[in-house]
Backbone of each chain as nested JSON, in Angstrom:
{
  "chains": [
    {"id": "A", "residues": [
      {"number": 1, "name": "MET", "atoms": {"N": [9.684, 93.077, -13.644], "CA": [8.241, 93.306, -13.825], "C": [7.459, 92.614, -12.711]}},
      {"number": 2, "name": "ILE", "atoms": {"N": [6.308, 93.172, -12.426], "CA": [5.428, 92.631, -11.394], "C": [4.103, 92.245, -12.049]}},
      {"number": 3, "name": "LYS", "atoms": {"N": [3.617, 91.06, -11.679], "CA": [2.356, 90.559, -12.234], "C": [1.292, 90.697, -11.155]}},
      {"number": 4, "name": "VAL", "atoms": {"N": [0.183, 91.326, -11.497], "CA": [-0.882, 91.557, -10.518], "C": [-2.18, 90.964, -11.039]}},
      {"number": 5, "name": "HIS", "atoms": {"N": [-2.88, 90.268, -10.17], "CA": [-4.222, 89.78, -10.521], "C": [-5.2, 90.349, -9.506]}},
      {"number": 6, "name": "VAL", "atoms": {"N": [-6.214, 91.048, -10.0], "CA": [-7.222, 91.651, -9.125], "C": [-8.588, 91.046, -9.429]}},
      {"number": 7, "name": "ASN", "atoms": {"N": [-9.249, 90.526, -8.417], "CA": [-10.633, 90.058, -8.55], "C": [-11.546, 91.098, -7.947]}},
      {"number": 8, "name": "VAL", "atoms": {"N": [-12.513, 91.556, -8.706], "CA": [-13.504, 92.493, -8.184], "C": [-14.857, 91.794, -8.213]}},
      {"number": 9, "name": "SER", "atoms": {"N": [-15.497, 91.689, -7.049], "CA": [-16.79, 91.005, -7.015], "C": [-17.752, 91.76, -6.123]}},
      {"number": 10, "name": "LEU", "atoms": {"N": [-19.033, 91.532, -6.319], "CA": [-20.048, 92.203, -5.509], "C": [-19.932, 91.763, -4.06]}},
      {"number": 11, "name": "LYS", "atoms": {"N": [-20.162, 92.687, -3.135], "CA": [-20.21, 92.317, -1.72], "C": [-21.33, 91.301, -1.525]}},
      {"number": 12, "name": "SER", "atoms": {"N": [-21.168, 90.467, -0.493], "CA": [-22.08, 89.325, -0.375], "C": [-23.53, 89.737, -0.106]}},
      {"number": 13, "name": "ASP", "atoms": {"N": [-23.744, 90.955, 0.416], "CA": [-25.133, 91.36, 0.678], "C": [-25.743, 92.15, -0.478]}},
      {"number": 14, "name": "VAL", "atoms": {"N": [-25.05, 92.196, -1.626], "CA": [-25.577, 92.888, -2.799], "C": [-26.143, 91.852, -3.771]}},
      {"number": 15, "name": "MET", "atoms": {"N": [-27.354, 92.095, -4.26], "CA": [-27.995, 91.186, -5.215], "C": [-27.158, 91.061, -6.486]}},
      {"number": 16, "name": "ASP", "atoms": {"N": [-27.141, 89.894, -7.089], "CA": [-26.367, 89.669, -8.303], "C": [-27.258, 89.035, -9.376]}},
      {"number": 17, "name": "PRO", "atoms": {"N": [-28.055, 89.854, -10.078], "CA": [-28.976, 89.313, -11.086], "C": [-28.252, 88.579, -12.209]}},
      {"number": 18, "name": "GLN", "atoms": {"N": [-27.058, 89.057, -12.562], "CA": [-26.295, 88.386, -13.627], "C": [-25.898, 86.985, -13.178]}},
      {"number": 19, "name": "GLY", "atoms": {"N": [-25.438, 86.894, -11.925], "CA": [-25.087, 85.586, -11.377], "C": [-26.299, 84.664, -11.305]}},
      {"number": 20, "name": "ASN", "atoms": {"N": [-27.448, 85.218, -10.918], "CA": [-28.654, 84.4, -10.856], "C": [-29.031, 83.871, -12.244]}},
      {"number": 21, "name": "ALA", "atoms": {"N": [-28.884, 84.746, -13.259], "CA": [-29.211, 84.324, -14.627], "C": [-28.285, 83.19, -15.074]}},
      {"number": 22, "name": "VAL", "atoms": {"N": [-26.991, 83.322, -14.752], "CA": [-26.044, 82.253, -15.109], "C": [-26.418, 80.969, -14.362]}},
      {"number": 23, "name": "GLY", "atoms": {"N": [-26.8, 81.092, -13.093], "CA": [-27.205, 79.928, -12.301], "C": [-28.395, 79.204, -12.923]}},
      {"number": 24, "name": "ARG", "atoms": {"N": [-29.394, 79.989, -13.357], "CA": [-30.565, 79.369, -13.995], "C": [-30.18, 78.705, -15.306]}},
      {"number": 25, "name": "ALA", "atoms": {"N": [-29.308, 79.363, -16.071], "CA": [-28.87, 78.782, -17.345], "C": [-28.138, 77.46, -17.104]}},
      {"number": 26, "name": "LEU", "atoms": {"N": [-27.308, 77.412, -16.063], "CA": [-26.576, 76.172, -15.759], "C": [-27.547, 75.069, -15.349]}},
      {"number": 27, "name": "GLU", "atoms": {"N": [-28.59, 75.434, -14.614], "CA": [-29.575, 74.434, -14.213], "C": [-30.268, 73.881, -15.461]}},
      {"number": 28, "name": "THR", "atoms": {"N": [-30.647, 74.776, -16.371], "CA": [-31.3, 74.367, -17.612], "C": [-30.397, 73.448, -18.434]}},
      {"number": 29, "name": "LEU", "atoms": {"N": [-29.091, 73.714, -18.377], "CA": [-28.14, 72.912, -19.156], "C": [-27.848, 71.561, -18.501]}},
      {"number": 30, "name": "GLY", "atoms": {"N": [-28.405, 71.325, -17.31], "CA": [-28.223, 70.02, -16.676], "C": [-27.203, 69.986, -15.552]}},
      {"number": 31, "name": "TYR", "atoms": {"N": [-27.062, 71.12, -14.848], "CA": [-26.161, 71.141, -13.696], "C": [-26.932, 71.57, -12.45]}},
      {"number": 32, "name": "PRO", "atoms": {"N": [-27.827, 70.708, -11.953], "CA": [-28.661, 71.097, -10.808], "C": [-27.862, 71.201, -9.511]}},
      {"number": 33, "name": "GLN", "atoms": {"N": [-26.632, 70.677, -9.495], "CA": [-25.823, 70.7, -8.268], "C": [-25.241, 72.09, -7.979]}},
      {"number": 34, "name": "VAL", "atoms": {"N": [-25.365, 73.013, -8.95], "CA": [-24.854, 74.366, -8.707], "C": [-25.843, 75.121, -7.833]}},
      {"number": 35, "name": "ARG", "atoms": {"N": [-25.377, 75.6, -6.696], "CA": [-26.266, 76.229, -5.707], "C": [-26.253, 77.749, -5.797]}},
      {"number": 36, "name": "GLN", "atoms": {"N": [-25.11, 78.316, -6.09], "CA": [-25.006, 79.777, -6.121], "C": [-23.969, 80.19, -7.155]}},
      {"number": 37, "name": "VAL", "atoms": {"N": [-24.263, 81.251, -7.871], "CA": [-23.295, 81.792, -8.821], "C": [-23.172, 83.293, -8.573]}},
      {"number": 38, "name": "ARG", "atoms": {"N": [-21.944, 83.766, -8.467], "CA": [-21.691, 85.205, -8.367], "C": [-20.714, 85.558, -9.491]}},
      {"number": 39, "name": "VAL", "atoms": {"N": [-20.998, 86.656, -10.18], "CA": [-20.159, 87.051, -11.308], "C": [-19.361, 88.294, -10.942]}},
      {"number": 40, "name": "GLY", "atoms": {"N": [-18.105, 88.324, -11.336], "CA": [-17.262, 89.489, -11.072], "C": [-16.359, 89.793, -12.248]}},
      {"number": 41, "name": "ARG", "atoms": {"N": [-15.501, 90.782, -12.072], "CA": [-14.51, 91.129, -13.093], "C": [-13.126, 90.8, -12.558]}},
      {"number": 42, "name": "CYS", "atoms": {"N": [-12.201, 90.548, -13.471], "CA": [-10.826, 90.447, -13.006], "C": [-9.898, 91.227, -13.927]}},
      {"number": 43, "name": "PHE", "atoms": {"N": [-8.823, 91.696, -13.356], "CA": [-7.847, 92.496, -14.083], "C": [-6.474, 91.851, -13.923]}},
      {"number": 44, "name": "ASP", "atoms": {"N": [-5.786, 91.666, -15.032], "CA": [-4.384, 91.227, -14.984], "C": [-3.525, 92.394, -15.411]}},
      {"number": 45, "name": "LEU", "atoms": {"N": [-2.707, 92.87, -14.491], "CA": [-1.834, 94.007, -14.787], "C": [-0.391, 93.551, -14.805]}},
      {"number": 46, "name": "ARG", "atoms": {"N": [0.423, 94.214, -15.608], "CA": [1.869, 94.067, -15.498], "C": [2.434, 95.446, -15.202]}},
      {"number": 47, "name": "MET", "atoms": {"N": [3.237, 95.506, -14.153], "CA": [3.774, 96.792, -13.72], "C": [5.288, 96.759, -13.708]}},
      {"number": 48, "name": "GLU", "atoms": {"N": [5.867, 97.914, -13.948], "CA": [7.319, 98.041, -13.824], "C": [7.702, 98.036, -12.351]}},
      {"number": 49, "name": "GLY", "atoms": {"N": [8.947, 97.658, -12.085], "CA": [9.44, 97.709, -10.71], "C": [9.604, 96.323, -10.132]}},
      {"number": 50, "name": "SER", "atoms": {"N": [10.072, 96.273, -8.878], "CA": [10.284, 94.978, -8.246], "C": [9.88, 95.0, -6.772]}},
      {"number": 51, "name": "ASP", "atoms": {"N": [9.432, 96.156, -6.269], "CA": [9.041, 96.272, -4.867], "C": [7.565, 95.874, -4.722]}},
      {"number": 52, "name": "LEU", "atoms": {"N": [7.336, 94.652, -4.234], "CA": [5.977, 94.114, -4.188], "C": [5.085, 94.897, -3.222]}},
      {"number": 53, "name": "ASP", "atoms": {"N": [5.647, 95.344, -2.09], "CA": [4.832, 96.074, -1.118], "C": [4.373, 97.422, -1.681]}},
      {"number": 54, "name": "ALA", "atoms": {"N": [5.309, 98.116, -2.335], "CA": [4.952, 99.405, -2.941], "C": [3.909, 99.192, -4.033]}},
      {"number": 55, "name": "ALA", "atoms": {"N": [4.091, 98.107, -4.813], "CA": [3.148, 97.826, -5.899], "C": [1.755, 97.557, -5.335]}},
      {"number": 56, "name": "ARG", "atoms": {"N": [1.704, 96.774, -4.254], "CA": [0.393, 96.462, -3.658], "C": [-0.312, 97.744, -3.203]}},
      {"number": 57, "name": "GLU", "atoms": {"N": [0.463, 98.655, -2.612], "CA": [-0.103, 99.93, -2.172], "C": [-0.702, 100.712, -3.352]}},
      {"number": 58, "name": "GLN", "atoms": {"N": [0.051, 100.698, -4.464], "CA": [-0.427, 101.387, -5.662], "C": [-1.712, 100.727, -6.185]}},
      {"number": 59, "name": "VAL", "atoms": {"N": [-1.738, 99.389, -6.189], "CA": [-2.896, 98.682, -6.748], "C": [-4.136, 98.919, -5.887]}},
      {"number": 60, "name": "VAL", "atoms": {"N": [-3.937, 99.002, -4.559], "CA": [-5.077, 99.313, -3.674], "C": [-5.674, 100.669, -4.065]}},
      {"number": 61, "name": "LYS", "atoms": {"N": [-4.786, 101.649, -4.324], "CA": [-5.277, 102.97, -4.743], "C": [-6.013, 102.887, -6.08]}},
      {"number": 62, "name": "MET", "atoms": {"N": [-5.443, 102.114, -7.026], "CA": [-6.103, 101.959, -8.34], "C": [-7.497, 101.367, -8.18]}},
      {"number": 63, "name": "CYS", "atoms": {"N": [-7.613, 100.36, -7.294], "CA": [-8.915, 99.723, -7.055], "C": [-9.899, 100.737, -6.498]}},
      {"number": 64, "name": "ASP", "atoms": {"N": [-9.454, 101.511, -5.497], "CA": [-10.353, 102.471, -4.861], "C": [-10.765, 103.58, -5.825]}},
      {"number": 65, "name": "GLN", "atoms": {"N": [-9.835, 103.957, -6.733], "CA": [-10.121, 105.066, -7.633], "C": [-10.866, 104.648, -8.884]}},
      {"number": 66, "name": "LEU", "atoms": {"N": [-10.543, 103.456, -9.428], "CA": [-11.049, 103.134, -10.776], "C": [-11.587, 101.721, -10.932]}},
      {"number": 67, "name": "LEU", "atoms": {"N": [-10.848, 100.731, -10.421], "CA": [-11.171, 99.354, -10.809], "C": [-12.413, 98.809, -10.117]}},
      {"number": 68, "name": "ALA", "atoms": {"N": [-12.688, 99.272, -8.911], "CA": [-13.847, 98.756, -8.173], "C": [-14.738, 99.901, -7.717]}},
      {"number": 69, "name": "ASN", "atoms": {"N": [-16.003, 99.604, -7.577], "CA": [-16.943, 100.531, -6.947], "C": [-17.11, 100.049, -5.514]}},
      {"number": 70, "name": "THR", "atoms": {"N": [-16.362, 100.673, -4.608], "CA": [-16.263, 100.106, -3.253], "C": [-17.547, 100.236, -2.436]}},
      {"number": 71, "name": "VAL", "atoms": {"N": [-18.541, 100.938, -2.979], "CA": [-19.83, 100.977, -2.289], "C": [-20.484, 99.585, -2.327]}},
      {"number": 72, "name": "ILE", "atoms": {"N": [-20.386, 98.938, -3.48], "CA": [-21.062, 97.641, -3.635], "C": [-20.097, 96.491, -3.943]}},
      {"number": 73, "name": "GLU", "atoms": {"N": [-18.822, 96.817, -4.188], "CA": [-17.893, 95.759, -4.599], "C": [-16.708, 95.636, -3.638]}},
      {"number": 74, "name": "LYS", "atoms": {"N": [-16.172, 94.42, -3.551], "CA": [-14.934, 94.196, -2.814], "C": [-13.884, 93.703, -3.8]}},
      {"number": 75, "name": "TYR", "atoms": {"N": [-12.628, 93.84, -3.418], "CA": [-11.573, 93.377, -4.321], "C": [-10.527, 92.601, -3.556]}},
      {"number": 76, "name": "ASP", "atoms": {"N": [-9.826, 91.791, -4.331], "CA": [-8.833, 90.885, -3.773], "C": [-7.617, 90.952, -4.702]}},
      {"number": 77, "name": "ILE", "atoms": {"N": [-6.432, 91.178, -4.134], "CA": [-5.24, 91.439, -4.953], "C": [-4.204, 90.335, -4.763]}},
      {"number": 78, "name": "GLN", "atoms": {"N": [-3.718, 89.777, -5.863], "CA": [-2.599, 88.829, -5.802], "C": [-1.439, 89.429, -6.587]}},
      {"number": 79, "name": "ILE", "atoms": {"N": [-0.27, 89.462, -5.954], "CA": [0.894, 90.086, -6.583], "C": [2.065, 89.125, -6.58]}},
      {"number": 80, "name": "GLU", "atoms": {"N": [2.775, 89.04, -7.682], "CA": [4.013, 88.251, -7.672], "C": [5.039, 88.871, -8.62]}},
      {"number": 81, "name": "ALA", "atoms": {"N": [6.295, 88.664, -8.288], "CA": [7.37, 89.147, -9.165], "C": [7.445, 88.234, -10.382]}},
      {"number": 82, "name": "GLU", "atoms": {"N": [7.936, 88.777, -11.472], "CA": [7.979, 88.0, -12.71], "C": [9.401, 87.977, -13.273]}}
    ]},
    {"id": "B", "residues": [
      {"number": 1, "name": "MET", "atoms": {"N": [-20.209, 70.962, 0.666], "CA": [-20.26, 71.942, -0.433], "C": [-18.865, 72.141, -1.027]}},
      {"number": 2, "name": "ILE", "atoms": {"N": [-18.854, 72.511, -2.283], "CA": [-17.601, 72.763, -2.996], "C": [-17.607, 74.205, -3.491]}},
      {"number": 3, "name": "LYS", "atoms": {"N": [-16.479, 74.861, -3.298], "CA": [-16.347, 76.262, -3.704], "C": [-15.487, 76.303, -4.961]}},
      {"number": 4, "name": "VAL", "atoms": {"N": [-15.978, 76.948, -6.001], "CA": [-15.255, 76.989, -7.272], "C": [-15.033, 78.437, -7.681]}},
      {"number": 5, "name": "HIS", "atoms": {"N": [-13.824, 78.73, -8.113], "CA": [-13.544, 80.06, -8.667], "C": [-13.041, 79.869, -10.092]}},
      {"number": 6, "name": "VAL", "atoms": {"N": [-13.705, 80.508, -11.041], "CA": [-13.313, 80.397, -12.45], "C": [-12.926, 81.776, -12.967]}},
      {"number": 7, "name": "ASN", "atoms": {"N": [-11.734, 81.872, -13.535], "CA": [-11.307, 83.092, -14.223], "C": [-11.421, 82.886, -15.716]}},
      {"number": 8, "name": "VAL", "atoms": {"N": [-12.129, 83.76, -16.389], "CA": [-12.22, 83.684, -17.849], "C": [-11.561, 84.934, -18.412]}},
      {"number": 9, "name": "SER", "atoms": {"N": [-10.542, 84.746, -19.252], "CA": [-9.852, 85.913, -19.811], "C": [-9.56, 85.686, -21.283]}},
      {"number": 10, "name": "LEU", "atoms": {"N": [-9.341, 86.765, -21.99], "CA": [-9.043, 86.668, -23.414], "C": [-7.717, 85.958, -23.627]}},
      {"number": 11, "name": "LYS", "atoms": {"N": [-7.632, 85.14, -24.679], "CA": [-6.349, 84.523, -25.026], "C": [-5.347, 85.627, -25.325]}},
      {"number": 12, "name": "SER", "atoms": {"N": [-4.059, 85.318, -25.123], "CA": [-3.06, 86.386, -25.17], "C": [-2.92, 87.002, -26.562]}},
      {"number": 13, "name": "ASP", "atoms": {"N": [-3.323, 86.283, -27.61], "CA": [-3.193, 86.864, -28.958], "C": [-4.462, 87.582, -29.406]}},
      {"number": 14, "name": "VAL", "atoms": {"N": [-5.418, 87.758, -28.5], "CA": [-6.66, 88.472, -28.84], "C": [-6.582, 89.894, -28.287]}},
      {"number": 15, "name": "MET", "atoms": {"N": [-6.912, 90.87, -29.134], "CA": [-6.902, 92.28, -28.715], "C": [-7.869, 92.501, -27.559]}},
      {"number": 16, "name": "ASP", "atoms": {"N": [-7.509, 93.396, -26.642], "CA": [-8.373, 93.674, -25.497], "C": [-8.595, 95.186, -25.37]}},
      {"number": 17, "name": "PRO", "atoms": {"N": [-9.525, 95.739, -26.166], "CA": [-9.744, 97.191, -26.138], "C": [-10.189, 97.694, -24.763]}},
      {"number": 18, "name": "GLN", "atoms": {"N": [-10.949, 96.884, -24.028], "CA": [-11.388, 97.296, -22.692], "C": [-10.168, 97.428, -21.768]}},
      {"number": 19, "name": "GLY", "atoms": {"N": [-9.277, 96.446, -21.848], "CA": [-8.059, 96.497, -21.054], "C": [-7.203, 97.699, -21.425]}},
      {"number": 20, "name": "ASN", "atoms": {"N": [-7.115, 97.993, -22.728], "CA": [-6.332, 99.153, -23.159], "C": [-6.923, 100.449, -22.611]}},
      {"number": 21, "name": "ALA", "atoms": {"N": [-8.263, 100.53, -22.607], "CA": [-8.924, 101.73, -22.079], "C": [-8.633, 101.897, -20.59]}},
      {"number": 22, "name": "VAL", "atoms": {"N": [-8.689, 100.788, -19.858], "CA": [-8.376, 100.846, -18.423], "C": [-6.916, 101.27, -18.233]}},
      {"number": 23, "name": "GLY", "atoms": {"N": [-6.032, 100.731, -19.062], "CA": [-4.613, 101.082, -18.979], "C": [-4.39, 102.576, -19.195]}},
      {"number": 24, "name": "ARG", "atoms": {"N": [-5.072, 103.136, -20.216], "CA": [-4.935, 104.578, -20.473], "C": [-5.5, 105.388, -19.311]}},
      {"number": 25, "name": "ALA", "atoms": {"N": [-6.635, 104.932, -18.759], "CA": [-7.238, 105.655, -17.629], "C": [-6.291, 105.644, -16.434]}},
      {"number": 26, "name": "LEU", "atoms": {"N": [-5.641, 104.504, -16.189], "CA": [-4.702, 104.413, -15.058], "C": [-3.516, 105.358, -15.274]}},
      {"number": 27, "name": "GLU", "atoms": {"N": [-3.059, 105.441, -16.543], "CA": [-1.947, 106.347, -16.834], "C": [-2.373, 107.789, -16.548]}},
      {"number": 28, "name": "THR", "atoms": {"N": [-3.574, 108.147, -16.991], "CA": [-4.093, 109.493, -16.756], "C": [-4.213, 109.795, -15.265]}},
      {"number": 29, "name": "LEU", "atoms": {"N": [-4.559, 108.763, -14.485], "CA": [-4.728, 108.947, -13.043], "C": [-3.4, 108.995, -12.291]}},
      {"number": 30, "name": "GLY", "atoms": {"N": [-2.289, 108.793, -13.016], "CA": [-0.985, 108.926, -12.37], "C": [-0.313, 107.607, -12.032]}},
      {"number": 31, "name": "TYR", "atoms": {"N": [-0.559, 106.585, -12.845], "CA": [0.115, 105.299, -12.637], "C": [0.851, 104.902, -13.919]}},
      {"number": 32, "name": "PRO", "atoms": {"N": [1.922, 105.613, -14.26], "CA": [2.618, 105.333, -15.525], "C": [3.368, 104.0, -15.49]}},
      {"number": 33, "name": "GLN", "atoms": {"N": [3.538, 103.422, -14.288], "CA": [4.288, 102.166, -14.188], "C": [3.493, 100.954, -14.68]}},
      {"number": 34, "name": "VAL", "atoms": {"N": [2.186, 101.144, -14.944], "CA": [1.369, 100.031, -15.441], "C": [1.651, 99.831, -16.923]}},
      {"number": 35, "name": "ARG", "atoms": {"N": [2.101, 98.65, -17.281], "CA": [2.524, 98.38, -18.651], "C": [1.435, 97.711, -19.502]}},
      {"number": 36, "name": "GLN", "atoms": {"N": [0.651, 96.851, -18.873], "CA": [-0.367, 96.121, -19.641], "C": [-1.557, 95.837, -18.733]}},
      {"number": 37, "name": "VAL", "atoms": {"N": [-2.752, 95.959, -19.274], "CA": [-3.96, 95.6, -18.527], "C": [-4.802, 94.681, -19.399]}},
      {"number": 38, "name": "ARG", "atoms": {"N": [-5.234, 93.556, -18.816], "CA": [-6.175, 92.664, -19.512], "C": [-7.371, 92.503, -18.574]}},
      {"number": 39, "name": "VAL", "atoms": {"N": [-8.56, 92.572, -19.145], "CA": [-9.775, 92.48, -18.339], "C": [-10.473, 91.154, -18.617]}},
      {"number": 40, "name": "GLY", "atoms": {"N": [-10.966, 90.527, -17.58], "CA": [-11.689, 89.27, -17.745], "C": [-12.891, 89.2, -16.823]}},
      {"number": 41, "name": "ARG", "atoms": {"N": [-13.576, 88.057, -16.848], "CA": [-14.707, 87.829, -15.944], "C": [-14.316, 86.746, -14.958]}},
      {"number": 42, "name": "CYS", "atoms": {"N": [-14.943, 86.765, -13.792], "CA": [-14.75, 85.625, -12.91], "C": [-16.088, 85.175, -12.334]}},
      {"number": 43, "name": "PHE", "atoms": {"N": [-16.161, 83.906, -12.044], "CA": [-17.38, 83.289, -11.525], "C": [-17.045, 82.584, -10.218]}},
      {"number": 44, "name": "ASP", "atoms": {"N": [-17.843, 82.844, -9.188], "CA": [-17.726, 82.082, -7.948], "C": [-18.951, 81.199, -7.827]}},
      {"number": 45, "name": "LEU", "atoms": {"N": [-18.735, 79.898, -7.858], "CA": [-19.844, 78.944, -7.773], "C": [-19.773, 78.203, -6.447]}},
      {"number": 46, "name": "ARG", "atoms": {"N": [-20.918, 77.814, -5.949], "CA": [-20.969, 76.845, -4.853], "C": [-21.767, 75.659, -5.35]}},
      {"number": 47, "name": "MET", "atoms": {"N": [-21.18, 74.482, -5.206], "CA": [-21.811, 73.267, -5.731], "C": [-22.015, 72.247, -4.618]}},
      {"number": 48, "name": "GLU", "atoms": {"N": [-23.071, 71.461, -4.772], "CA": [-23.297, 70.357, -3.842], "C": [-22.284, 69.258, -4.109]}},
      {"number": 49, "name": "GLY", "atoms": {"N": [-22.034, 68.434, -3.087], "CA": [-21.147, 67.293, -3.271], "C": [-19.831, 67.491, -2.563]}},
      {"number": 50, "name": "SER", "atoms": {"N": [-18.957, 66.491, -2.67], "CA": [-17.667, 66.587, -2.01], "C": [-16.543, 66.004, -2.874]}},
      {"number": 51, "name": "ASP", "atoms": {"N": [-16.885, 65.475, -4.046], "CA": [-15.877, 64.871, -4.934], "C": [-15.283, 65.967, -5.819]}},
      {"number": 52, "name": "LEU", "atoms": {"N": [-14.059, 66.413, -5.465], "CA": [-13.458, 67.549, -6.171], "C": [-13.145, 67.226, -7.632]}},
      {"number": 53, "name": "ASP", "atoms": {"N": [-12.714, 65.988, -7.898], "CA": [-12.367, 65.638, -9.275], "C": [-13.6, 65.646, -10.172]}},
      {"number": 54, "name": "ALA", "atoms": {"N": [-14.694, 65.068, -9.649], "CA": [-15.936, 65.054, -10.423], "C": [-16.43, 66.477, -10.641]}},
      {"number": 55, "name": "ALA", "atoms": {"N": [-16.299, 67.312, -9.607], "CA": [-16.748, 68.705, -9.72], "C": [-15.933, 69.437, -10.782]}},
      {"number": 56, "name": "ARG", "atoms": {"N": [-14.605, 69.212, -10.769], "CA": [-13.761, 69.889, -11.763], "C": [-14.18, 69.506, -13.183]}},
      {"number": 57, "name": "GLU", "atoms": {"N": [-14.479, 68.209, -13.376], "CA": [-14.92, 67.741, -14.687], "C": [-16.201, 68.481, -15.126]}},
      {"number": 58, "name": "GLN", "atoms": {"N": [-17.138, 68.618, -14.167], "CA": [-18.39, 69.319, -14.455], "C": [-18.127, 70.783, -14.797]}},
      {"number": 59, "name": "VAL", "atoms": {"N": [-17.233, 71.421, -14.048], "CA": [-16.979, 72.845, -14.271], "C": [-16.306, 73.069, -15.627]}},
      {"number": 60, "name": "VAL", "atoms": {"N": [-15.433, 72.14, -16.036], "CA": [-14.819, 72.252, -17.365], "C": [-15.916, 72.247, -18.431]}},
      {"number": 61, "name": "LYS", "atoms": {"N": [-16.901, 71.34, -18.264], "CA": [-18.009, 71.288, -19.221], "C": [-18.817, 72.589, -19.207]}},
      {"number": 62, "name": "MET", "atoms": {"N": [-19.07, 73.128, -17.992], "CA": [-19.817, 74.399, -17.891], "C": [-19.081, 75.509, -18.624]}},
      {"number": 63, "name": "CYS", "atoms": {"N": [-17.758, 75.537, -18.462], "CA": [-16.958, 76.58, -19.126], "C": [-17.075, 76.449, -20.63]}},
      {"number": 64, "name": "ASP", "atoms": {"N": [-16.934, 75.205, -21.132], "CA": [-16.969, 75.002, -22.574], "C": [-18.342, 75.327, -23.144]}},
      {"number": 65, "name": "GLN", "atoms": {"N": [-19.396, 75.056, -22.341], "CA": [-20.755, 75.235, -22.851], "C": [-21.275, 76.658, -22.683]}},
      {"number": 66, "name": "LEU", "atoms": {"N": [-20.926, 77.298, -21.565], "CA": [-21.61, 78.551, -21.237], "C": [-20.687, 79.672, -20.755]}},
      {"number": 67, "name": "LEU", "atoms": {"N": [-19.765, 79.348, -19.851], "CA": [-19.081, 80.431, -19.139], "C": [-18.018, 81.125, -19.982]}},
      {"number": 68, "name": "ALA", "atoms": {"N": [-17.406, 80.383, -20.911], "CA": [-16.345, 80.979, -21.722], "C": [-16.639, 80.788, -23.204]}},
      {"number": 69, "name": "ASN", "atoms": {"N": [-16.145, 81.703, -24.008], "CA": [-16.159, 81.535, -25.46], "C": [-14.767, 81.042, -25.829]}},
      {"number": 70, "name": "THR", "atoms": {"N": [-14.644, 79.709, -25.987], "CA": [-13.298, 79.126, -26.097], "C": [-12.59, 79.46, -27.402]}},
      {"number": 71, "name": "VAL", "atoms": {"N": [-13.287, 80.121, -28.325], "CA": [-12.607, 80.568, -29.548], "C": [-11.614, 81.679, -29.197]}},
      {"number": 72, "name": "ILE", "atoms": {"N": [-12.027, 82.574, -28.32], "CA": [-11.163, 83.716, -28.009], "C": [-10.771, 83.79, -26.527]}},
      {"number": 73, "name": "GLU", "atoms": {"N": [-11.368, 82.936, -25.688], "CA": [-11.097, 83.038, -24.257], "C": [-10.502, 81.749, -23.691]}},
      {"number": 74, "name": "LYS", "atoms": {"N": [-9.724, 81.916, -22.627], "CA": [-9.226, 80.763, -21.884], "C": [-9.782, 80.848, -20.472]}},
      {"number": 75, "name": "TYR", "atoms": {"N": [-9.795, 79.721, -19.773], "CA": [-10.297, 79.766, -18.402], "C": [-9.392, 78.983, -17.478]}},
      {"number": 76, "name": "ASP", "atoms": {"N": [-9.52, 79.32, -16.212], "CA": [-8.653, 78.752, -15.189], "C": [-9.566, 78.459, -13.988]}},
      {"number": 77, "name": "ILE", "atoms": {"N": [-9.491, 77.218, -13.475], "CA": [-10.447, 76.766, -12.459], "C": [-9.736, 76.485, -11.138]}},
      {"number": 78, "name": "GLN", "atoms": {"N": [-10.239, 77.049, -10.05], "CA": [-9.73, 76.71, -8.712], "C": [-10.885, 76.115, -7.91]}},
      {"number": 79, "name": "ILE", "atoms": {"N": [-10.632, 74.932, -7.341], "CA": [-11.689, 74.225, -6.615], "C": [-11.219, 73.893, -5.211]}},
      {"number": 80, "name": "GLU", "atoms": {"N": [-12.088, 74.093, -4.234], "CA": [-11.756, 73.629, -2.877], "C": [-13.02, 73.199, -2.145]}},
      {"number": 81, "name": "ALA", "atoms": {"N": [-12.845, 72.251, -1.241], "CA": [-13.969, 71.809, -0.413], "C": [-14.25, 72.877, 0.63]}},
      {"number": 82, "name": "GLU", "atoms": {"N": [-15.479, 72.911, 1.089], "CA": [-15.873, 73.969, 2.033], "C": [-16.525, 73.328, 3.247]}}
    ]}
  ]
}
């Protein structure tokens, strides 16, 4: 089995109102040292097989087709055998 | 500055209907090798300071107070100086 972790987050030039709201909430709760908050999604997949390169290729396609909106989001893939 | 990445995901014994929906969608799109999908949130924070241990302590408190619902979610913190 192959374990995949995908982080999907907004591109840095895209506004993140949800992140800003979390940032303000953290300030209100007493964490003024927090300067910036960005919120994203993550996916943990388990896949059959053992070929990590082939799996990465498949996951890139999944991200482009379904997991991320590549107009405004970027993704980062971590893959390891299990 | 300190860069923090927090992954918040459902505990393994909690049902994840969103993850199941993504899993079914991936199967429909032609990825039958995907066995399990779990969906979570991630937060990228930038904090003032340079003391990584103190920052980690603060981030644990933020997670317990705001970022995660510790009844059903677990979190994982990665911290690095920037």
